[in-house]
PDB file of N, CA, C and O in Angstrom:
ATOM      1  N   VAL A   1      -0.485   4.129 -11.187  1.00  0.00           N
ATOM      2  CA  VAL A   1      -0.405   3.182 -10.020  1.00  0.00           C
ATOM      3  C   VAL A   1       0.232   1.852 -10.666  1.00  0.00           C
ATOM      4  O   VAL A   1      -0.176   1.348 -11.712  1.00  0.00           O
ATOM      5  N   ASP A   2       1.201   1.403  -9.953  1.00  0.00           N
ATOM      6  CA  ASP A   2       1.881   0.167 -10.343  1.00  0.00           C
ATOM      7  C   ASP A   2       1.234  -0.981  -9.508  1.00  0.00           C
ATOM      8  O   ASP A   2       1.362  -1.065  -8.287  1.00  0.00           O
ATOM      9  N   TYR A   3       0.522  -1.864 -10.284  1.00  0.00           N
ATOM     10  CA  TYR A   3      -0.149  -2.962  -9.629  1.00  0.00           C
ATOM     11  C   TYR A   3       0.755  -4.210  -9.436  1.00  0.00           C
ATOM     12  O   TYR A   3       0.317  -5.203  -8.856  1.00  0.00           O
ATOM     13  N   THR A   4       1.976  -4.153  -9.908  1.00  0.00           N
ATOM     14  CA  THR A   4       2.815  -5.290  -9.719  1.00  0.00           C
ATOM     15  C   THR A   4       3.520  -5.335  -8.380  1.00  0.00           C
ATOM     16  O   THR A   4       3.963  -6.391  -7.928  1.00  0.00           O
ATOM     17  N   ASN A   5       3.615  -4.188  -7.761  1.00  0.00           N
ATOM     18  CA  ASN A   5       4.238  -4.037  -6.352  1.00  0.00           C
ATOM     19  C   ASN A   5       3.299  -3.274  -5.471  1.00  0.00           C
ATOM     20  O   ASN A   5       3.618  -2.173  -5.021  1.00  0.00           O
ATOM     21  N   PRO A   6       2.110  -3.857  -5.208  1.00  0.00           N
ATOM     22  CA  PRO A   6       1.136  -3.021  -4.448  1.00  0.00           C
ATOM     23  C   PRO A   6       1.605  -2.552  -3.070  1.00  0.00           C
ATOM     24  O   PRO A   6       1.448  -1.373  -2.755  1.00  0.00           O
ATOM     25  N   PHE A   7       2.166  -3.416  -2.250  1.00  0.00           N
ATOM     26  CA  PHE A   7       2.451  -3.004  -0.931  1.00  0.00           C
ATOM     27  C   PHE A   7       3.629  -2.056  -0.761  1.00  0.00           C
ATOM     28  O   PHE A   7       3.823  -1.461   0.299  1.00  0.00           O
ATOM     29  N   VAL A   8       4.396  -1.932  -1.808  1.00  0.00           N
ATOM     30  CA  VAL A   8       5.531  -0.981  -1.750  1.00  0.00           C
ATOM     31  C   VAL A   8       5.092   0.354  -2.250  1.00  0.00           C
ATOM     32  O   VAL A   8       5.707   1.377  -1.952  1.00  0.00           O
ATOM     33  N   GLN A   9       4.004   0.351  -3.029  1.00  0.00           N
ATOM     34  CA  GLN A   9       3.498   1.603  -3.560  1.00  0.00           C
ATOM     35  C   GLN A   9       2.685   2.483  -2.628  1.00  0.00           C
ATOM     36  O   GLN A   9       2.726   3.713  -2.675  1.00  0.00           O
ATOM     37  N   ALA A  10       1.927   1.768  -1.761  1.00  0.00           N
ATOM     38  CA  ALA A  10       1.052   2.562  -0.848  1.00  0.00           C
ATOM     39  C   ALA A  10       1.818   3.247   0.227  1.00  0.00           C
ATOM     40  O   ALA A  10       2.693   2.670   0.873  1.00  0.00           O
ATOM     41  N   GLU A  11       1.467   4.515   0.412  1.00  0.00           N
ATOM     42  CA  GLU A  11       2.140   5.349   1.386  1.00  0.00           C
ATOM     43  C   GLU A  11       1.415   5.274   2.713  1.00  0.00           C
ATOM     44  O   GLU A  11       0.201   5.082   2.781  1.00  0.00           O
ATOM     45  N   LEU A  12       2.197   5.430   3.761  1.00  0.00           N
ATOM     46  CA  LEU A  12       1.677   5.460   5.085  1.00  0.00           C
ATOM     47  C   LEU A  12       0.941   6.795   5.284  1.00  0.00           C
ATOM     48  O   LEU A  12       1.387   7.810   4.750  1.00  0.00           O
ATOM     49  N   PRO A  13      -0.147   6.826   6.016  1.00  0.00           N
ATOM     50  CA  PRO A  13      -0.790   8.108   6.302  1.00  0.00           C
ATOM     51  C   PRO A  13       0.120   8.932   7.219  1.00  0.00           C
ATOM     52  O   PRO A  13       0.880   8.380   8.015  1.00  0.00           O
ATOM     53  N   GLU A  14       0.027  10.300   7.092  1.00  0.00           N
ATOM     54  CA  GLU A  14       0.925  11.188   7.880  1.00  0.00           C
ATOM     55  C   GLU A  14       0.734  11.010   9.381  1.00  0.00           C
ATOM     56  O   GLU A  14       1.648  11.326  10.143  1.00  0.00           O
ATOM     57  N   ASP A  15      -0.408  10.522   9.831  1.00  0.00           N
ATOM     58  CA  ASP A  15      -0.653  10.438  11.242  1.00  0.00           C
ATOM     59  C   ASP A  15      -0.250   9.059  11.810  1.00  0.00           C
ATOM     60  O   ASP A  15      -0.517   8.780  12.979  1.00  0.00           O
ATOM     61  N   GLU A  16       0.381   8.207  11.003  1.00  0.00           N
ATOM     62  CA  GLU A  16       0.774   6.863  11.395  1.00  0.00           C
ATOM     63  C   GLU A  16       2.275   6.702  11.238  1.00  0.00           C
ATOM     64  O   GLU A  16       2.799   6.901  10.142  1.00  0.00           O
ATOM     65  N   GLU A  17       2.979   6.347  12.302  1.00  0.00           N
ATOM     66  CA  GLU A  17       4.399   6.117  12.287  1.00  0.00           C
ATOM     67  C   GLU A  17       4.695   4.674  12.480  1.00  0.00           C
ATOM     68  O   GLU A  17       4.210   4.057  13.427  1.00  0.00           O
ATOM     69  N   VAL A  18       5.550   4.072  11.527  1.00  0.00           N
ATOM     70  CA  VAL A  18       5.992   2.731  11.708  1.00  0.00           C
ATOM     71  C   VAL A  18       7.498   2.727  11.614  1.00  0.00           C
ATOM     72  O   VAL A  18       8.104   3.349  10.742  1.00  0.00           O
ATOM     73  N   TYR A  19       8.110   1.957  12.605  1.00  0.00           N
ATOM     74  CA  TYR A  19       9.508   1.882  12.663  1.00  0.00           C
ATOM     75  C   TYR A  19       9.940   0.423  12.542  1.00  0.00           C
ATOM     76  O   TYR A  19       9.171  -0.447  12.951  1.00  0.00           O
ATOM     77  N   MET A  20      11.111   0.097  12.011  1.00  0.00           N
ATOM     78  CA  MET A  20      11.598  -1.285  11.939  1.00  0.00           C
ATOM     79  C   MET A  20      13.040  -1.328  12.265  1.00  0.00           C
ATOM     80  O   MET A  20      13.758  -0.341  12.104  1.00  0.00           O
ATOM     81  N   SER A  21      13.471  -2.447  12.717  1.00  0.00           N
ATOM     82  CA  SER A  21      14.933  -2.585  13.031  1.00  0.00           C
ATOM     83  C   SER A  21      15.698  -2.674  11.736  1.00  0.00           C
ATOM     84  O   SER A  21      15.139  -2.999  10.689  1.00  0.00           O
ATOM     85  N   LEU A  22      16.970  -2.384  11.812  1.00  0.00           N
ATOM     86  CA  LEU A  22      17.845  -2.407  10.656  1.00  0.00           C
ATOM     87  C   LEU A  22      18.000  -3.891  10.133  1.00  0.00           C
ATOM     88  O   LEU A  22      18.020  -4.834  10.925  1.00  0.00           O
ATOM     89  N   PRO A  23      18.106  -4.054   8.801  1.00  0.00           N
ATOM     90  CA  PRO A  23      18.262  -5.384   8.299  1.00  0.00           C
ATOM     91  C   PRO A  23      19.658  -5.975   8.591  1.00  0.00           C
ATOM     92  O   PRO A  23      20.580  -5.232   8.927  1.00  0.00           O
ATOM     93  N   CYS A  24      19.807  -7.220   8.475  1.00  0.00           N
ATOM     94  CA  CYS A  24      21.059  -7.921   8.755  1.00  0.00           C
ATOM     95  C   CYS A  24      22.134  -7.240   7.933  1.00  0.00           C
ATOM     96  O   CYS A  24      21.932  -6.877   6.774  1.00  0.00           O
ATOM     97  N   GLY A  25      23.359  -7.067   8.615  1.00  0.00           N
ATOM     98  CA  GLY A  25      24.457  -6.409   7.895  1.00  0.00           C
ATOM     99  C   GLY A  25      24.557  -4.917   8.209  1.00  0.00           C
ATOM    100  O   GLY A  25      25.575  -4.292   7.910  1.00  0.00           O
ATOM    101  N   TRP A  26      23.564  -4.368   8.779  1.00  0.00           N
ATOM    102  CA  TRP A  26      23.562  -2.917   9.106  1.00  0.00           C
ATOM    103  C   TRP A  26      23.576  -2.811  10.632  1.00  0.00           C
ATOM    104  O   TRP A  26      22.590  -2.406  11.247  1.00  0.00           O
ATOM    105  N   GLU A  27      24.675  -3.170  11.211  1.00  0.00           N
ATOM    106  CA  GLU A  27      24.853  -3.234  12.635  1.00  0.00           C
ATOM    107  C   GLU A  27      25.058  -1.847  13.196  1.00  0.00           C
ATOM    108  O   GLU A  27      26.194  -1.377  13.133  1.00  0.00           O
ATOM    109  N   GLN A  28      24.096  -1.148  13.732  1.00  0.00           N
ATOM    110  CA  GLN A  28      24.151   0.129  14.382  1.00  0.00           C
ATOM    111  C   GLN A  28      23.317   0.059  15.617  1.00  0.00           C
ATOM    112  O   GLN A  28      22.108   0.269  15.513  1.00  0.00           O
ATOM    113  N   PRO A  29      23.846  -0.218  16.777  1.00  0.00           N
ATOM    114  CA  PRO A  29      23.079  -0.416  17.995  1.00  0.00           C
ATOM    115  C   PRO A  29      22.176   0.828  18.249  1.00  0.00           C
ATOM    116  O   PRO A  29      22.619   1.967  18.105  1.00  0.00           O
ATOM    117  N   GLY A  30      21.003   0.592  18.600  1.00  0.00           N
ATOM    118  CA  GLY A  30      20.107   1.725  18.996  1.00  0.00           C
ATOM    119  C   GLY A  30      19.473   2.465  17.878  1.00  0.00           C
ATOM    120  O   GLY A  30      18.736   3.423  18.111  1.00  0.00           O
ATOM    121  N   LYS A  31      19.747   2.035  16.596  1.00  0.00           N
ATOM    122  CA  LYS A  31      19.222   2.735  15.397  1.00  0.00           C
ATOM    123  C   LYS A  31      18.024   1.919  14.879  1.00  0.00           C
ATOM    124  O   LYS A  31      18.020   0.689  14.929  1.00  0.00           O
ATOM    125  N   VAL A  32      16.987   2.660  14.369  1.00  0.00           N
ATOM    126  CA  VAL A  32      15.833   2.037  13.714  1.00  0.00           C
ATOM    127  C   VAL A  32      15.549   2.863  12.481  1.00  0.00           C
ATOM    128  O   VAL A  32      16.029   3.991  12.362  1.00  0.00           O
ATOM    129  N   LEU A  33      14.752   2.297  11.534  1.00  0.00           N
ATOM    130  CA  LEU A  33      14.302   2.971  10.356  1.00  0.00           C
ATOM    131  C   LEU A  33      12.875   3.437  10.478  1.00  0.00           C
ATOM    132  O   LEU A  33      12.025   2.672  10.935  1.00  0.00           O
ATOM    133  N   LYS A  34      12.576   4.653  10.092  1.00  0.00           N
ATOM    134  CA  LYS A  34      11.174   5.140  10.046  1.00  0.00           C
ATOM    135  C   LYS A  34      10.739   4.967   8.628  1.00  0.00           C
ATOM    136  O   LYS A  34      11.355   5.495   7.703  1.00  0.00           O
ATOM    137  N   LEU A  35       9.682   4.231   8.457  1.00  0.00           N
ATOM    138  CA  LEU A  35       9.121   3.952   7.075  1.00  0.00           C
ATOM    139  C   LEU A  35       8.208   5.107   6.572  1.00  0.00           C
ATOM    140  O   LEU A  35       7.389   5.646   7.316  1.00  0.00           O
ATOM    141  N   THR A  36       8.384   5.443   5.323  1.00  0.00           N
ATOM    142  CA  THR A  36       7.463   6.407   4.668  1.00  0.00           C
ATOM    143  C   THR A  36       6.529   5.757   3.760  1.00  0.00           C
ATOM    144  O   THR A  36       5.469   6.304   3.456  1.00  0.00           O
ATOM    145  N   LYS A  37       6.896   4.529   3.278  1.00  0.00           N
ATOM    146  CA  LYS A  37       6.021   3.710   2.495  1.00  0.00           C
ATOM    147  C   LYS A  37       5.823   2.370   3.162  1.00  0.00           C
ATOM    148  O   LYS A  37       6.580   1.996   4.058  1.00  0.00           O
ATOM    149  N   LEU A  38       4.800   1.640   2.725  1.00  0.00           N
ATOM    150  CA  LEU A  38       4.562   0.330   3.367  1.00  0.00           C
ATOM    151  C   LEU A  38       5.615  -0.665   2.932  1.00  0.00           C
ATOM    152  O   LEU A  38       6.150  -0.592   1.826  1.00  0.00           O
ATOM    153  N   ALA A  39       5.900  -1.596   3.827  1.00  0.00           N
ATOM    154  CA  ALA A  39       6.799  -2.691   3.521  1.00  0.00           C
ATOM    155  C   ALA A  39       6.086  -3.966   3.449  1.00  0.00           C
ATOM    156  O   ALA A  39       5.171  -4.194   4.240  1.00  0.00           O
ATOM    157  N   TYR A  40       6.443  -4.831   2.542  1.00  0.00           N
ATOM    158  CA  TYR A  40       5.738  -6.087   2.408  1.00  0.00           C
ATOM    159  C   TYR A  40       5.751  -6.875   3.752  1.00  0.00           C
ATOM    160  O   TYR A  40       6.788  -7.020   4.400  1.00  0.00           O
ATOM    161  N   GLY A  41       4.595  -7.354   4.119  1.00  0.00           N
ATOM    162  CA  GLY A  41       4.550  -8.124   5.389  1.00  0.00           C
ATOM    163  C   GLY A  41       3.983  -7.319   6.546  1.00  0.00           C
ATOM    164  O   GLY A  41       3.688  -7.902   7.589  1.00  0.00           O
ATOM    165  N   LEU A  42       3.814  -6.000   6.415  1.00  0.00           N
ATOM    166  CA  LEU A  42       3.210  -5.225   7.498  1.00  0.00           C
ATOM    167  C   LEU A  42       1.779  -5.507   7.646  1.00  0.00           C
ATOM    168  O   LEU A  42       1.135  -5.702   6.615  1.00  0.00           O
ATOM    169  N   ALA A  43       1.198  -5.556   8.770  1.00  0.00           N
ATOM    170  CA  ALA A  43      -0.174  -5.861   8.957  1.00  0.00           C
ATOM    171  C   ALA A  43      -1.076  -4.750   8.330  1.00  0.00           C
ATOM    172  O   ALA A  43      -2.186  -5.040   7.886  1.00  0.00           O
ATOM    173  N   GLN A  44      -0.616  -3.545   8.300  1.00  0.00           N
ATOM    174  CA  GLN A  44      -1.312  -2.395   7.722  1.00  0.00           C
ATOM    175  C   GLN A  44      -1.367  -2.433   6.171  1.00  0.00           C
ATOM    176  O   GLN A  44      -2.246  -1.824   5.560  1.00  0.00           O
ATOM    177  N   ALA A  45      -0.451  -3.132   5.576  1.00  0.00           N
ATOM    178  CA  ALA A  45      -0.269  -3.000   4.099  1.00  0.00           C
ATOM    179  C   ALA A  45      -1.482  -3.295   3.257  1.00  0.00           C
ATOM    180  O   ALA A  45      -1.756  -2.516   2.344  1.00  0.00           O
ATOM    181  N   PRO A  46      -2.248  -4.372   3.488  1.00  0.00           N
ATOM    182  CA  PRO A  46      -3.438  -4.614   2.689  1.00  0.00           C
ATOM    183  C   PRO A  46      -4.527  -3.502   2.742  1.00  0.00           C
ATOM    184  O   PRO A  46      -5.172  -3.146   1.756  1.00  0.00           O
ATOM    185  N   LEU A  47      -4.669  -2.982   4.021  1.00  0.00           N
ATOM    186  CA  LEU A  47      -5.684  -2.010   4.197  1.00  0.00           C
ATOM    187  C   LEU A  47      -5.347  -0.718   3.477  1.00  0.00           C
ATOM    188  O   LEU A  47      -6.194  -0.142   2.795  1.00  0.00           O
ATOM    189  N   HIS A  48      -4.101  -0.258   3.629  1.00  0.00           N
ATOM    190  CA  HIS A  48      -3.731   0.987   2.990  1.00  0.00           C
ATOM    191  C   HIS A  48      -3.613   0.854   1.504  1.00  0.00           C
ATOM    192  O   HIS A  48      -3.853   1.816   0.774  1.00  0.00           O
ATOM    193  N   TRP A  49      -3.249  -0.317   1.035  1.00  0.00           N
ATOM    194  CA  TRP A  49      -3.201  -0.546  -0.413  1.00  0.00           C
ATOM    195  C   TRP A  49      -4.635  -0.447  -0.996  1.00  0.00           C
ATOM    196  O   TRP A  49      -4.858   0.209  -2.014  1.00  0.00           O
ATOM    197  N   PHE A  50      -5.590  -1.111  -0.326  1.00  0.00           N
ATOM    198  CA  PHE A  50      -6.953  -1.078  -0.812  1.00  0.00           C
ATOM    199  C   PHE A  50      -7.549   0.326  -0.802  1.00  0.00           C
ATOM    200  O   PHE A  50      -8.418   0.639  -1.615  1.00  0.00           O
ATOM    201  N   ASN A  51      -7.102   1.134   0.078  1.00  0.00           N
ATOM    202  CA  ASN A  51      -7.587   2.570   0.129  1.00  0.00           C
ATOM    203  C   ASN A  51      -7.085   3.251  -1.117  1.00  0.00           C
ATOM    204  O   ASN A  51      -7.776   4.145  -1.604  1.00  0.00           O
ATOM    205  N   LYS A  52      -5.949   2.910  -1.672  1.00  0.00           N
ATOM    206  CA  LYS A  52      -5.426   3.533  -2.844  1.00  0.00           C
ATOM    207  C   LYS A  52      -5.935   2.912  -4.174  1.00  0.00           C
ATOM    208  O   LYS A  52      -6.096   3.600  -5.182  1.00  0.00           O
ATOM    209  N   LEU A  53      -6.166   1.658  -4.131  1.00  0.00           N
ATOM    210  CA  LEU A  53      -6.577   0.866  -5.361  1.00  0.00           C
ATOM    211  C   LEU A  53      -7.778   1.380  -6.126  1.00  0.00           C
ATOM    212  O   LEU A  53      -7.704   1.540  -7.344  1.00  0.00           O
ATOM    213  N   PRO A  54      -8.875   1.641  -5.450  1.00  0.00           N
ATOM    214  CA  PRO A  54     -10.080   2.102  -6.295  1.00  0.00           C
ATOM    215  C   PRO A  54      -9.834   3.318  -7.134  1.00  0.00           C
ATOM    216  O   PRO A  54     -10.302   3.374  -8.271  1.00  0.00           O
ATOM    217  N   LYS A  55      -9.083   4.347  -6.605  1.00  0.00           N
ATOM    218  CA  LYS A  55      -8.782   5.467  -7.411  1.00  0.00           C
ATOM    219  C   LYS A  55      -8.067   5.203  -8.704  1.00  0.00           C
ATOM    220  O   LYS A  55      -8.359   5.785  -9.748  1.00  0.00           O
ATOM    221  N   GLY A  56      -7.069   4.255  -8.588  1.00  0.00           N
ATOM    222  CA  GLY A  56      -6.312   3.872  -9.761  1.00  0.00           C
ATOM    223  C   GLY A  56      -7.121   3.090 -10.765  1.00  0.00           C
ATOM    224  O   GLY A  56      -6.921   3.223 -11.972  1.00  0.00           O
ATOM    225  N   LEU A  57      -8.028   2.280 -10.276  1.00  0.00           N
ATOM    226  CA  LEU A  57      -8.908   1.484 -11.163  1.00  0.00           C
ATOM    227  C   LEU A  57      -9.935   2.443 -11.876  1.00  0.00           C
ATOM    228  O   LEU A  57     -10.191   2.306 -13.072  1.00  0.00           O
ATOM    229  N   LYS A  58     -10.496   3.388 -11.119  1.00  0.00           N
ATOM    230  CA  LYS A  58     -11.407   4.363 -11.779  1.00  0.00           C
ATOM    231  C   LYS A  58     -10.686   5.233 -12.737  1.00  0.00           C
ATOM    232  O   LYS A  58     -11.257   5.569 -13.774  1.00  0.00           O
ATOM    233  N   ASP A  59      -9.409   5.649 -12.463  1.00  0.00           N
ATOM    234  CA  ASP A  59      -8.622   6.433 -13.449  1.00  0.00           C
ATOM    235  C   ASP A  59      -8.346   5.546 -14.729  1.00  0.00           C
ATOM    236  O   ASP A  59      -8.152   6.083 -15.819  1.00  0.00           O
ATOM    237  N   ALA A  60      -8.335   4.320 -14.583  1.00  0.00           N
ATOM    238  CA  ALA A  60      -8.050   3.369 -15.698  1.00  0.00           C
ATOM    239  C   ALA A  60      -9.376   3.080 -16.548  1.00  0.00           C
ATOM    240  O   ALA A  60      -9.333   2.334 -17.527  1.00  0.00           O
ATOM    241  N   GLY A  61     -10.535   3.693 -16.136  1.00  0.00           N
ATOM    242  CA  GLY A  61     -11.669   3.488 -16.861  1.00  0.00           C
ATOM    243  C   GLY A  61     -12.600   2.427 -16.320  1.00  0.00           C
ATOM    244  O   GLY A  61     -13.596   2.098 -16.965  1.00  0.00           O
ATOM    245  N   LEU A  62     -12.302   1.883 -15.151  1.00  0.00           N
ATOM    246  CA  LEU A  62     -13.180   0.879 -14.620  1.00  0.00           C
ATOM    247  C   LEU A  62     -14.170   1.500 -13.618  1.00  0.00           C
ATOM    248  O   LEU A  62     -13.937   2.584 -13.084  1.00  0.00           O
ATOM    249  N   ARG A  63     -15.222   0.821 -13.393  1.00  0.00           N
ATOM    250  CA  ARG A  63     -16.141   1.406 -12.423  1.00  0.00           C
ATOM    251  C   ARG A  63     -16.674   0.234 -11.414  1.00  0.00           C
ATOM    252  O   ARG A  63     -16.856  -0.913 -11.820  1.00  0.00           O
ATOM    253  N   PRO A  64     -16.886   0.596 -10.171  1.00  0.00           N
ATOM    254  CA  PRO A  64     -17.352  -0.445  -9.283  1.00  0.00           C
ATOM    255  C   PRO A  64     -18.782  -0.949  -9.571  1.00  0.00           C
ATOM    256  O   PRO A  64     -19.678  -0.181  -9.921  1.00  0.00           O
ATOM    257  N   SER A  65     -18.950  -2.257  -9.410  1.00  0.00           N
ATOM    258  CA  SER A  65     -20.259  -2.892  -9.577  1.00  0.00           C
ATOM    259  C   SER A  65     -21.298  -2.320  -8.616  1.00  0.00           C
ATOM    260  O   SER A  65     -20.958  -1.979  -7.484  1.00  0.00           O
ATOM    261  N   ASP A  66     -22.585  -2.204  -9.052  1.00  0.00           N
ATOM    262  CA  ASP A  66     -23.602  -1.753  -8.172  1.00  0.00           C
ATOM    263  C   ASP A  66     -23.834  -2.757  -7.028  1.00  0.00           C
ATOM    264  O   ASP A  66     -24.176  -2.380  -5.907  1.00  0.00           O
ATOM    265  N   LEU A  67     -23.636  -4.041  -7.348  1.00  0.00           N
ATOM    266  CA  LEU A  67     -23.937  -5.083  -6.327  1.00  0.00           C
ATOM    267  C   LEU A  67     -22.732  -5.382  -5.361  1.00  0.00           C
ATOM    268  O   LEU A  67     -22.934  -5.769  -4.210  1.00  0.00           O
ATOM    269  N   ASP A  68     -21.537  -5.198  -5.847  1.00  0.00           N
ATOM    270  CA  ASP A  68     -20.352  -5.484  -5.087  1.00  0.00           C
ATOM    271  C   ASP A  68     -19.314  -4.325  -5.355  1.00  0.00           C
ATOM    272  O   ASP A  68     -18.756  -4.227  -6.447  1.00  0.00           O
ATOM    273  N   PRO A  69     -19.093  -3.504  -4.373  1.00  0.00           N
ATOM    274  CA  PRO A  69     -18.133  -2.389  -4.536  1.00  0.00           C
ATOM    275  C   PRO A  69     -16.687  -2.796  -4.700  1.00  0.00           C
ATOM    276  O   PRO A  69     -15.831  -1.978  -5.036  1.00  0.00           O
ATOM    277  N   TYR A  70     -16.411  -4.118  -4.450  1.00  0.00           N
ATOM    278  CA  TYR A  70     -15.036  -4.575  -4.592  1.00  0.00           C
ATOM    279  C   TYR A  70     -14.773  -5.241  -6.007  1.00  0.00           C
ATOM    280  O   TYR A  70     -13.674  -5.696  -6.326  1.00  0.00           O
ATOM    281  N   LEU A  71     -15.789  -5.249  -6.745  1.00  0.00           N
ATOM    282  CA  LEU A  71     -15.761  -5.804  -8.133  1.00  0.00           C
ATOM    283  C   LEU A  71     -15.801  -4.609  -9.091  1.00  0.00           C
ATOM    284  O   LEU A  71     -16.747  -3.821  -9.073  1.00  0.00           O
ATOM    285  N   PHE A  72     -14.715  -4.479  -9.967  1.00  0.00           N
ATOM    286  CA  PHE A  72     -14.626  -3.374 -10.865  1.00  0.00           C
ATOM    287  C   PHE A  72     -14.859  -3.907 -12.281  1.00  0.00           C
ATOM    288  O   PHE A  72     -14.379  -4.979 -12.651  1.00  0.00           O
ATOM    289  N   ILE A  73     -15.654  -3.081 -13.100  1.00  0.00           N
ATOM    290  CA  ILE A  73     -16.089  -3.525 -14.353  1.00  0.00           C
ATOM    291  C   ILE A  73     -15.554  -2.558 -15.400  1.00  0.00           C
ATOM    292  O   ILE A  73     -15.533  -1.346 -15.185  1.00  0.00           O
ATOM    293  N   GLY A  74     -15.128  -3.096 -16.518  1.00  0.00           N
ATOM    294  CA  GLY A  74     -14.600  -2.228 -17.608  1.00  0.00           C
ATOM    295  C   GLY A  74     -15.452  -2.494 -18.927  1.00  0.00           C
ATOM    296  O   GLY A  74     -16.020  -3.571 -19.104  1.00  0.00           O
ATOM    297  N   GLU A  75     -15.503  -1.519 -19.779  1.00  0.00           N
ATOM    298  CA  GLU A  75     -16.143  -1.735 -21.067  1.00  0.00           C
ATOM    299  C   GLU A  75     -15.177  -1.924 -22.176  1.00  0.00           C
ATOM    300  O   GLU A  75     -14.112  -1.309 -22.116  1.00  0.00           O
ATOM    301  N   HIS A  76     -15.411  -2.662 -23.128  1.00  0.00           N
ATOM    302  CA  HIS A  76     -14.526  -2.834 -24.262  1.00  0.00           C
ATOM    303  C   HIS A  76     -14.628  -1.699 -25.257  1.00  0.00           C
ATOM    304  O   HIS A  76     -13.935  -1.706 -26.275  1.00  0.00           O
TER     305      HIS A  76
END
């Protein structure tokens, strides 16, 4: 898991479709892009990223705190 680009790494669920208009300079009337990964700035991005984050942290040897599941603890 690459934690430096989190919103680009999280993939959209198969049951969710997100489309965006073409960026400036790509003038093709009536055309849109279907996203397969999250784009920075999408409202869904933080939620989908956090769904992926705990598995990567656990794989790195961290464990969730008993008191706060959003706090991950590592041993030296």
